[in-house]
Structures are given as structure tokens and as C-alpha cells.
N, C-alpha and C positions, 0 to 999 in steps of 0.2 A: 520470458520470466526465468526465474532461477529454480533449479531442482537439485538439491544436494551440492551446490556450488557450480553446477553446470547450467549453461543457458539452454532454454527450451522454448520453442515457439508457442505462443499463447496469444490471447487477445485481451484487450480491455473492453469490458462490457460497457461501462460508462464511467465518467468522472463525476464526482459529487459537485453540486452547484450551490450557489448562494440564493436559495429560494425557500419557500415554506411548504413546497409540495410534498406529497406523500412519499414519492420515490426519488431517491438521489439527493436529498437535502443534506448538505454538509452539517448543518446544525443538529439534525436528527441522528446522523451517523456518529457524530462526536459523542452524543448522549448514550447511544447504544454501546459503543466500544470503549467508553471512558475507562472502565475497569478491566478491559479485556486485552488491551495493548499497552506496552510500556509507556510511561509518562513522556518520554522524549520523542514521541511520534504522534502524528495525526493522520487519519485516513483521507485519501484524496480520490480513490476510485476503487472499482471492483472488477474481477474477472467473471466469467460465466459460471464459475464453480463456487462462488461465495468467498473467495480469498480476497484480501485487500491489497491495494497499493498504498504504501505509507510514505509520508515525507518526514524526515528527521528534523527535530528542532534543537537537539543538543549541540553544545559547543563544537565538539570534534566532528560531528557528522551532519551539521546543519545543512539542509537543502538536499541531501542525498535521498534517493528514491529506493524503497525497499518493498519486497514481496512478503506478505504475511499469510502463512499457510494455516487456515482455520482447522484443518484436521489434526494439526500438531499443537493446538492451543493448550495452554496450561494455566493453572491457578495457583499462585499469582502469576501474572504475565512475566515471561522471560524473553530472552533473545533467541532461544532455541528454534523457534519456528519463523524467524525473520531472516531474509537473505537480501544482500545488496543487489540491486538491479543496475543502477546508474549513479554517477557521482553528482548529477544535477538534473533538474527538471528539463532543461533544454536538451541535454544529452538523451534523456529518456524519450522525449518527443521525437528527436531525430532518429532514435533506434526504432521507433514504431514505423516511421516513414520508410526506413531501410528494409523492413521486413516485407513490404508490399511487393 
């Protein structure tokens, strides 16, 4: 993951899924974070510390993967607590495999 622009080893606790279960439901996470993350992002997973993995949906950053630091959260949401991890989901998954 990113830390002040530098890469740091971390782990993905889990990716959110398309189900109605209590834990890890993408639909429920979208509702929880709707007003806490900028509009051009949606949550795809979490780490062990409550930070989020986000996928960008905006025109210039579409499909890029970002790290959202919950300890730096602000109201209204800004980009100050969001760092680029990878330029695509495929590159992100490949980077997870490379860390093993």
C-alpha cells in the first residue's frame, strides 16, 4: 500500500462481494461510505486496519486502484487521504502476487 507516496507492505483483509451478507457486502459498504469518500470512487476492499481499497470511476483515473486512509478522513471528503496504488485492477492483483 502507499504511505506518503512510498510503497509499504500491507495486506488485503478481504475484497467486498456481491452478496447480501453482513460482512463484506459491496452494497452495504457503498451505503456506509457514500458520503465519506469522493464521488468518483467506490470501495472494493479493506485492509486489517479499516482502510479502504478504492477503484476510481472518473474519466481521467477510471479503473485505477487507490488506498484510502481512514485516519486522515475529512468532511467533506477530499483527495488528501487517498493515494494511488496501481494503474489498473490487473496490475494491483499482480502486485499482490509479487509480494508473496
